C-alpha positions as CSV (number, residue, x, y, z in Angstrom):
1,M,116.8,49.7,110.7
2,E,120.0,49.2,108.5
3,I,123.0,50.1,109.6
4,T,125.4,52.2,107.4
5,V,129.3,52.9,107.6
6,K,128.3,56.3,108.6
7,D,126.5,54.5,111.7
8,A,129.1,52.0,112.2
9,M,131.6,55.0,112.7
10,K,129.7,55.5,116.0
11,I,130.2,51.9,116.8
12,G,133.0,50.7,119.1
13,P,136.6,51.4,118.6
14,L,135.4,53.1,114.9
15,S,134.0,55.9,116.9
16,T,138.0,57.2,117.1
17,S,139.0,55.8,113.6
18,E,138.9,57.6,111.1
19,I,137.6,57.2,107.0
20,V,140.9,58.2,104.6
21,A,138.7,57.6,101.1
22,G,135.4,56.8,99.6
23,Y,133.4,59.6,101.5
24,Q,131.2,59.6,98.5
25,T,129.4,55.9,99.7
26,L,129.2,55.9,103.5
27,D,125.7,55.4,103.3
28,N,126.9,51.7,101.9
29,V,124.7,49.7,104.0
30,V,126.7,47.0,106.2
31,K,125.6,43.7,106.9
32,G,128.0,41.6,108.3
33,V,131.7,41.8,108.9
34,T,134.6,39.7,108.3
35,I,138.6,39.4,108.1
36,M,140.7,39.6,105.4
37,E,143.5,36.1,105.6
38,A,144.1,36.2,102.1
39,P,144.6,38.0,98.7
40,D,141.8,36.1,97.0
41,I,139.0,36.3,99.7
42,V,137.1,38.4,97.1
43,N,135.8,35.4,95.7
44,W,134.3,34.6,99.0
45,L,132.5,37.4,99.6
46,A,128.9,38.3,99.3
47,G,128.3,41.9,99.6
48,G,127.9,44.2,102.4
49,E,130.8,43.2,104.2
50,L,132.8,45.3,106.3
51,L,136.1,43.8,105.9
52,L,139.1,44.2,108.4
53,T,142.5,43.4,107.3
54,S,146.2,44.4,108.7
55,L,147.3,43.6,105.1
56,Y,149.5,40.9,106.3
57,A,148.3,38.3,103.6
58,A,149.2,41.1,101.1
59,P,152.5,42.8,101.7
60,A,153.6,45.8,100.0
61,G,154.7,44.9,96.1
62,T,152.9,41.6,96.0
63,L,149.1,42.8,95.5
64,N,147.9,44.9,92.8
65,Y,146.0,47.3,94.9
66,K,144.3,49.5,92.2
67,D,142.7,46.3,90.8
68,F,142.1,44.5,94.3
69,V,140.2,47.4,95.5
70,R,138.0,47.5,92.1
71,K,137.6,43.9,92.4
72,L,136.0,44.7,96.1
73,A,134.0,47.5,95.1
74,E,132.6,45.3,91.9
75,K,131.7,42.7,94.6
76,G,129.8,44.9,96.7
77,V,132.1,45.2,100.0
78,A,130.8,48.2,102.2
79,A,134.1,49.2,103.2
80,I,137.5,48.5,104.3
81,A,139.3,49.1,107.5
82,I,143.1,48.7,107.6
83,K,145.2,48.8,110.8
84,V,148.6,50.8,110.2
85,G,151.4,50.6,112.4
86,R,152.3,46.5,112.2
87,F,152.8,45.2,109.4
88,V,151.8,48.3,106.8
89,E,153.2,51.8,108.4
90,R,150.5,53.6,106.8
91,I,147.7,53.0,104.0
92,P,149.4,52.5,100.4
93,E,148.8,55.9,98.4
94,D,147.4,53.8,95.5
95,M,145.1,52.2,97.6
96,I,143.6,55.3,98.5
97,E,143.2,56.8,95.1
98,A,141.4,53.7,94.1
99,A,139.4,53.6,96.8
100,N,138.2,57.4,95.9
101,Q,138.1,56.1,92.3
102,Y,135.5,53.6,92.9
103,G,133.6,54.9,95.6
104,L,134.9,52.2,98.6
105,P,135.3,53.7,102.0
106,I,138.6,53.1,103.5
107,I,139.3,53.3,107.4
108,E,142.3,53.9,109.1
109,L,142.7,51.5,112.3
110,D,144.9,52.3,114.9
111,A,147.8,49.6,115.7
112,N,146.1,48.7,118.7
113,V,142.9,48.1,118.1
114,R,141.9,44.3,118.2
115,F,139.7,43.1,115.4
116,V,137.2,41.4,117.7
117,D,136.5,44.4,119.4
118,V,135.5,45.6,116.2
119,M,133.3,42.8,115.1
120,Y,131.4,42.2,118.6
121,P,129.5,45.3,119.1
122,I,128.8,45.9,115.3
123,M,127.8,42.3,115.0
124,A,125.5,42.7,118.2
125,E,124.1,45.9,116.8
126,L,123.3,44.0,113.3
127,F,121.7,40.9,115.6
128,N,119.6,43.5,117.6
129,N,118.3,44.8,114.5
130,Q,117.4,41.3,112.9
131,V,115.2,40.9,116.1
132,V,113.8,44.2,115.5
133,K,112.8,43.3,112.5
134,L,111.2,40.4,113.2
135,N,109.2,41.5,116.0
136,Y,107.6,44.5,113.4
137,Y,107.3,41.7,110.9
138,K,105.3,39.5,113.5
139,I,103.3,43.2,114.6
140,I,102.5,44.2,110.9
141,Q,101.7,40.8,109.7
142,E,99.1,40.4,113.1
143,R,97.4,43.6,112.2
144,F,97.3,43.1,108.5
145,T,95.9,39.4,109.0
146,A,93.3,40.9,111.4
147,L,92.3,43.2,108.9
148,A,92.0,40.5,106.2
149,L,89.8,38.1,108.7
150,H,87.7,40.4,109.5
151,C,86.6,41.8,106.3
152,L,87.0,45.3,107.4
153,G,87.5,47.2,103.7
154,L,89.9,49.3,101.7
155,E,89.7,51.8,103.9
156,K,91.0,50.4,106.9
157,I,93.6,48.9,105.4
158,I,95.0,52.0,103.9
159,R,94.7,53.8,107.2
160,T,96.5,51.2,109.2
161,L,99.1,51.6,106.7
162,E,99.7,55.5,106.8
163,D,99.8,54.8,110.7
164,L,102.6,52.6,110.1
165,I,104.7,54.5,107.5
166,G,103.7,57.8,108.5
167,N,102.6,58.5,104.6
168,P,99.6,59.2,103.2
169,V,98.0,56.3,100.8
170,A,96.0,55.8,98.5
171,V,94.3,53.0,96.1
172,Y,92.9,53.8,92.6
173,D,91.9,51.4,89.8
174,R,93.9,50.1,86.7
175,N,93.0,53.6,85.1
176,F,93.9,55.3,88.1
177,K,90.5,56.6,89.2
178,S,90.5,56.8,93.2
179,M,89.1,53.9,94.7
180,S,89.9,55.2,98.4
181,T,92.3,57.7,99.9
182,T,93.8,58.3,103.4
183,T,93.3,62.3,102.3
184,P,91.4,63.6,99.5
185,Q,94.3,65.8,98.0
186,I,96.1,63.2,96.6
187,E,92.9,61.6,94.6
188,K,94.1,63.1,91.5
189,F,98.0,63.3,89.9
190,M,99.7,63.6,86.9
191,E,102.9,61.2,86.1
192,I,106.1,63.6,85.2
193,A,107.7,60.7,83.8
194,D,109.3,62.8,80.9
195,L,111.3,64.4,83.5
196,F,112.4,61.4,85.5
197,Q,112.6,58.0,85.3
198,K,110.8,55.1,87.4
199,E,113.0,53.6,90.1
200,S,112.4,49.6,90.8
201,L,112.5,49.1,94.3
202,N,111.4,45.1,94.2
203,E,111.8,43.6,90.7
204,K,109.8,40.3,92.2
205,L,106.6,42.2,93.3
206,S,107.3,45.3,90.6
207,F,107.6,47.9,93.3
208,Y,108.6,51.2,91.6
209,R,109.1,54.8,92.6
210,Q,108.0,57.4,90.0
211,M,107.7,61.1,90.5
212,V,104.1,62.7,90.2
213,R,102.3,66.3,90.3
214,F,99.3,66.8,92.6
215,P,97.0,69.2,91.7
216,D,95.7,69.7,95.5
217,L,99.7,70.2,96.7
218,G,100.9,72.4,94.1
219,E,103.5,72.0,91.3
220,E,106.4,70.5,93.1
221,P,107.2,67.3,91.7
222,I,106.8,64.4,94.7
223,P,107.8,60.6,95.1
224,Q,105.2,57.9,95.2
225,V,105.3,54.5,96.0
226,V,103.9,52.5,93.5
227,V,102.6,48.9,94.2
228,P,100.8,47.2,91.4
229,I,98.3,44.9,92.8
230,R,97.5,41.9,90.7
231,A,94.6,39.3,90.8
232,F,93.7,36.7,88.1
233,N,97.2,37.5,86.0
234,Q,95.8,41.1,85.9
235,V,96.5,44.1,87.5
236,K,93.4,45.5,89.4
237,A,94.6,48.3,90.9
238,Y,97.4,50.3,92.3
239,L,98.7,50.7,96.3
240,T,100.3,54.1,96.1
241,V,102.2,55.6,99.0
242,V,103.3,59.4,98.4
243,E,106.6,60.1,100.4
244,I,105.7,63.7,101.3
245,N,106.7,63.3,104.9
246,K,109.7,60.7,104.8
247,R,111.3,58.5,102.3
248,L,110.4,54.9,103.3
249,Q,112.7,52.4,104.3
250,E,113.7,48.9,104.3
251,M,111.1,48.2,107.3
252,D,108.6,50.4,105.6
253,L,108.8,48.2,102.2
254,I,108.1,45.2,104.2
255,C,105.1,46.8,105.7
256,L,103.9,47.4,102.2
257,E,104.4,44.3,101.0
258,H,102.2,42.9,103.6
259,A,99.1,45.8,103.3
260,A,99.4,44.6,99.2
261,T,98.7,41.3,99.7
262,V,95.5,42.2,102.2
263,V,94.6,44.7,99.6
264,T,94.5,41.7,96.9
265,L,92.8,39.7,99.0
266,D,90.1,42.2,99.9
267,L,89.4,43.1,95.6
268,V,89.4,39.2,95.2
269,K,86.9,38.9,97.8
270,K,84.7,42.1,96.2
271,V,85.4,40.2,92.8
272,A,83.8,37.2,94.1
273,V,80.8,38.8,95.1
274,Q,80.4,40.7,92.1
275,E,80.4,37.9,90.2
276,V,77.9,36.7,92.0
277,E,75.1,39.5,92.1
278,Q,76.1,39.4,88.3
279,K,75.2,35.9,88.0
280,F,72.0,36.7,89.6
281,Q,71.4,39.5,88.0
282,N,72.2,38.3,84.2
283,D,69.7,35.3,85.5
284,L,67.0,37.7,86.2
285,L,67.6,39.3,83.1
286,E,67.5,36.5,80.9
287,N,64.3,35.5,82.3
288,L,63.1,38.8,81.4
289,I,63.7,39.0,78.1
290,T,62.5,35.4,77.4
291,G,59.2,35.6,79.6
292,N,60.0,32.8,80.9
293,T,59.4,33.6,84.6
294,A,56.2,34.4,86.6
295,L,55.4,38.7,87.3
296,N,55.0,38.1,91.0
297,N,58.3,36.2,90.5
298,T,60.3,38.2,88.6
299,L,59.0,41.5,90.8
300,E,60.2,40.0,93.6
301,R,63.3,38.8,92.8
302,A,64.2,42.8,91.0
303,A,63.0,43.8,94.3
304,L,65.9,41.9,95.9
305,I,68.4,43.8,94.0
306,G,66.7,47.3,93.9
307,W,65.4,46.8,89.9
308,D,62.6,48.9,90.1
309,L,60.4,47.0,87.0
310,T,57.1,49.2,87.2
311,K,58.3,51.9,85.1
312,P,59.1,52.0,81.2
313,Y,62.1,51.0,79.8
314,T,63.9,51.1,76.5
315,I,65.7,48.2,75.6
316,V,69.1,48.6,74.4
317,L,71.3,45.6,72.6
318,F,75.4,45.9,72.4
319,D,76.5,43.5,70.5
320,I,79.9,42.8,70.2
321,D,81.0,41.0,67.3
322,N,83.0,37.6,68.1
323,I,84.6,38.8,70.5
324,D,86.1,35.0,71.5
325,G,87.2,35.0,68.2
326,I,89.1,37.7,67.6
327,L,90.8,37.3,70.9
328,A,92.1,33.6,69.6
329,N,93.5,35.2,66.5
330,T,95.4,37.9,68.7
331,K,96.4,35.6,71.5
332,E,99.0,32.6,71.1
333,S,97.0,31.1,74.1
334,P,93.5,32.9,74.7
335,D,93.8,33.4,79.1
336,K,89.6,32.5,79.9
337,M,90.4,35.7,83.0
338,Y,91.6,37.9,80.0
339,L,88.9,37.8,78.1
340,Q,86.6,37.8,81.4
341,G,88.8,41.2,82.1
342,L,88.4,42.5,78.7
343,K,84.3,41.7,78.2
344,S,84.5,43.5,82.2
345,D,86.4,46.9,80.6
346,V,83.3,47.1,78.2
347,V,80.8,46.9,80.6
348,S,82.6,49.4,82.2
349,I,82.6,51.9,79.5
350,I,79.3,51.4,79.0
351,T,78.4,52.0,82.5
352,N,80.5,54.6,83.0
353,A,78.9,56.6,79.3
354,V,75.3,55.7,80.4
355,R,75.7,56.5,83.9
356,K,76.3,60.7,83.0
357,H,72.8,60.7,81.1
358,T,70.5,58.0,83.6
359,K,70.2,56.7,87.1
360,N,68.5,53.4,88.0
361,F,69.4,51.6,84.4
362,I,69.6,48.3,84.5
363,L,72.8,46.1,82.8
364,G,73.3,42.8,81.8
365,T,75.3,40.4,80.2
366,K,74.1,37.5,77.8
367,N,77.0,35.6,75.8
368,D,78.5,38.3,73.5
369,A,76.0,40.6,74.4
370,I,75.0,43.7,76.9
371,I,71.4,44.5,77.2
372,L,71.2,47.9,79.0
373,L,67.3,48.7,80.4
374,W,67.2,52.4,79.9
375,P,64.6,54.0,82.1
376,S,62.5,56.1,79.8
377,P,60.8,59.3,80.2
378,E,57.1,60.2,78.2
379,V,59.2,62.2,75.0
380,Y,60.6,59.1,73.0
381,N,62.2,60.9,70.5
382,C,64.7,62.8,72.8
383,L,66.1,60.1,74.1
384,L,66.3,58.3,71.3
385,D,68.6,60.7,70.6
386,Q,70.2,60.7,73.7
387,I,71.1,56.7,73.0
388,K,72.0,57.5,70.0
389,K,74.9,60.1,70.7
390,T,75.4,58.1,74.0
391,G,76.0,54.7,71.8
392,K,78.4,56.4,69.5
393,E,80.7,57.3,72.2
394,I,80.6,53.9,73.6
395,Q,81.8,52.4,69.9
396,E,84.8,55.2,70.3
397,Q,85.6,54.3,73.2
398,I,85.5,50.4,72.6
399,K,87.7,50.8,69.7
400,K,90.1,52.6,71.0
401,K,90.4,49.8,73.9
402,V,90.2,47.0,71.5
403,K,90.8,48.1,67.6
404,S,89.6,44.8,66.3
405,V,86.5,44.5,68.2
406,S,82.9,45.9,66.4
407,V,80.1,46.9,68.6
408,A,76.7,47.1,66.5
409,I,73.8,48.9,68.8
410,G,70.1,47.9,68.4
411,I,67.6,50.2,70.0
412,G,63.6,48.9,70.5
413,D,60.6,50.4,70.9
414,V,59.9,51.3,74.9
415,A,58.5,49.0,77.0
416,L,56.0,50.5,79.1
417,K,55.3,46.9,81.2
418,V,57.7,44.2,82.1
419,D,56.0,41.9,80.0
420,E,56.6,44.1,77.2
421,I,60.4,43.9,77.8
422,P,60.5,40.5,75.7
423,R,59.0,42.1,72.7
424,S,61.4,45.5,73.1
425,F,64.5,43.0,73.3
426,K,63.5,41.1,70.1
427,E,62.7,44.6,68.3
428,A,66.6,45.7,69.7
429,R,68.1,42.3,68.7
430,D,66.4,42.9,65.0
431,A,67.4,46.2,64.6
432,I,70.8,44.9,65.3
433,T,70.2,42.5,62.2
434,F,68.9,45.0,59.8
435,G,71.2,47.8,60.3
436,R,73.9,45.6,59.8
437,M,72.2,44.5,56.1
438,I,72.0,48.1,55.2
439,Q,74.5,50.2,57.1
440,G,77.5,47.9,58.5
441,Q,78.6,46.2,61.4
442,H,79.0,49.0,63.4
443,V,75.9,50.3,63.2
444,I,73.8,52.0,65.9
445,E,69.8,51.6,64.7
446,A,66.5,51.8,66.1
447,F,63.7,49.5,65.3
448,S,61.5,52.7,65.0
449,E,63.0,54.4,62.2
450,L,63.7,51.1,60.0
451,G,60.5,51.7,58.6
452,V,59.6,49.3,55.3
453,F,62.9,47.9,55.9
454,R,61.5,46.4,58.9
455,I,59.1,44.3,55.9
456,L,62.1,43.8,53.4
457,C,64.5,42.2,55.6
458,K,62.4,39.7,56.9
459,F,62.1,38.6,53.3
460,A,65.8,38.8,53.2
461,E,65.9,36.5,56.0
462,R,64.0,34.0,53.9
463,N,66.1,34.7,50.5
464,E,63.0,35.6,48.8
465,L,63.8,39.2,47.7
466,H,65.4,38.7,44.9
467,S,62.1,38.1,42.7
468,F,60.8,41.6,43.6
469,V,63.1,43.5,42.1
470,P,61.3,45.0,39.4
471,K,63.0,44.0,35.5
472,Q,63.6,47.4,34.8
473,L,66.2,48.2,37.4
474,L,67.8,44.6,36.7
475,V,68.4,46.3,33.5
476,L,69.6,49.4,34.3
477,M,72.1,47.6,36.8
478,E,73.5,45.9,33.9
479,H,73.7,48.8,31.7
480,D,75.6,50.6,34.2
481,K,78.0,47.8,34.7
482,I,78.9,47.5,30.9
483,N,79.2,51.1,30.2
484,E,80.5,52.1,33.8
485,A,78.0,54.7,34.3
486,D,76.1,55.3,37.2
487,L,72.7,56.0,36.4
488,L,70.9,53.8,39.3
489,K,72.5,56.2,41.7
490,T,71.2,59.6,39.9
491,L,67.2,57.5,39.9
492,E,67.9,56.9,44.0
493,I,68.9,60.6,45.0
494,F,65.9,61.6,42.4
495,L,63.4,60.1,44.3
496,D,64.8,60.4,47.3
497,C,64.6,64.1,46.4
498,N,60.3,63.4,46.2
499,G,61.0,64.2,42.5
500,N,62.7,67.2,42.7
501,A,65.3,67.5,39.6
502,S,66.9,70.4,41.1
503,K,67.4,69.3,44.2
504,A,68.7,66.5,42.9
505,A,71.0,68.3,40.6
506,K,72.6,69.9,43.7
507,K,72.9,66.7,45.9
508,L,74.8,65.0,42.9
509,F,76.7,68.3,42.0
510,I,75.5,68.3,38.7
511,H,74.2,70.9,36.3
512,Y,70.0,70.8,36.4
513,K,70.2,70.1,32.3
514,T,72.9,67.4,33.1
515,I,70.1,65.3,35.6
516,L,67.2,65.9,32.7
517,Y,69.4,64.3,30.0
518,R,70.1,61.4,32.6
519,L,66.7,60.9,33.5
520,E,65.6,61.1,30.2
521,R,67.8,58.3,29.3
522,I,67.0,55.9,32.3
523,K,63.2,56.2,30.5
524,E,65.1,55.0,27.7
525,I,67.0,52.4,28.5
526,T,64.0,50.8,30.9
527,G,60.8,52.2,29.7
528,M,60.2,53.5,33.4
529,D,56.9,55.7,34.2
530,L,58.0,57.9,36.8
531,E,54.5,59.9,36.8
532,T,52.7,56.9,37.9
533,N,52.6,56.3,42.2
534,E,51.9,52.8,41.7
535,H,54.6,52.2,39.3
536,R,57.3,54.9,41.6
537,L,56.2,52.9,44.8
538,E,57.5,49.6,43.4
539,I,60.8,51.3,42.0
540,E,61.3,52.7,45.1
541,M,60.5,49.2,47.2
542,G,62.9,47.9,44.3
543,L,65.9,50.6,45.3
544,K,65.5,49.7,48.5
545,I,66.2,45.8,48.4
546,I,69.0,46.3,45.9
547,R,70.4,48.3,48.5
548,L,69.8,45.6,51.2
549,L,71.2,42.8,48.8
550,G,73.8,44.5,47.2
551,N,75.8,42.7,44.4
552,E,74.0,39.9,44.9
553,V,71.1,40.8,43.0
554,L,73.2,40.4,39.4
């Protein structure tokens, strides 16, 4: 426990002495006692001293008292005790004025008081406090070391900390979502930084105090001490103490530091276990999507981790576009741990989004892709809409997290049995490949909805589609390019509307007669006969090829 100037005034001869200046800083902490032997003693002070003097070394008129007091206050001196009646009859007025101005307590000592009688009891008290601190340090070290060695978990750690410091304790993840608390009332809180500044308590360990509101504890702001828990060069969690019963003192902060170390070890252990489990799951998932594992062995390994492979699943593939390359461009020296942390964030976003709609799903990673096995009911169409809606939500959340990353989502058909999973995975992968050709990078595409594009994209992969574009369409494209017209789009929309000119006119926001004129011009330029089914099918296929190939056609 620290000794303040106010506490020191109750010890030995100081108990009968009087404070004559600097009343506003009586909470200054006394760390030692020293005697002033020379006016330049300021040069040898470290701060926190109770300075004893009779002003013998600085007789009246030889020292600028205001400047002297200012320097002592700047040095962090706790207080100055001046013996009167021997070398000075009374404490100089300009010294008292300066002490009040700069906040340095001045104590008036009687001429008969010996300095040693002041020094010894205070030093003895300081020494006893150090012994108390060392004993307390030993006790909390032993308690938290035992918690770490016996792997008793996060809840036991924070319960122990609460017992030692007398305030509720909580651990939140990096998004301040509750992981464990000693009381449910502090699971949720809101920062009110707009009214209160954060107070740094330990620069080295980044402890700070902030004012927050807990909805379950009313509207009154409550101080919260926050300790960032770092592992693998990243903040993984926050250990917090709510100062609802008392304000934390020096001993409490020592206790908090030990608790933070044990919480860090607990989280690191959990991360290590999760990595081993994730590797096992990823290896199993790799074998499932490639079909490389014997059926019985696969089912046995899946049962060990609670996977039920007897049910149908829809394979959903999330392809993160070149995340390693993006990080290399955005960071001067890409950190492997940072990269893993970012991928972990993406997995968490997907997990949290999917968990809202289903349970018992299977999730794993493969390079820059994340594979999801979504339990499938009999009504597939409703599920497909749900997956697409969830996928959109996931894309938006990932975009907020890392703006430069794009995520494409492919959805395979239902795998009714475990041996159909490789087929569904390939369909999900093809849906992404073909979907990107048609819609771009941020696609959400189901294989079942690709339709005729599944055939066309197969040819597109072999660069053989150019030859299948009807010559009439090439002529029309050339005409549009030269005349800055848009007849090709008119034709495409007309066919999308099943040859209904009225619907096409509304879709193009033009008059009915205008579209009839355009269709006539298309016929004049190309010689197309849209009345013949075979010819019309050829034109429709050609338009889809043009959509795939874009500007590469001409």
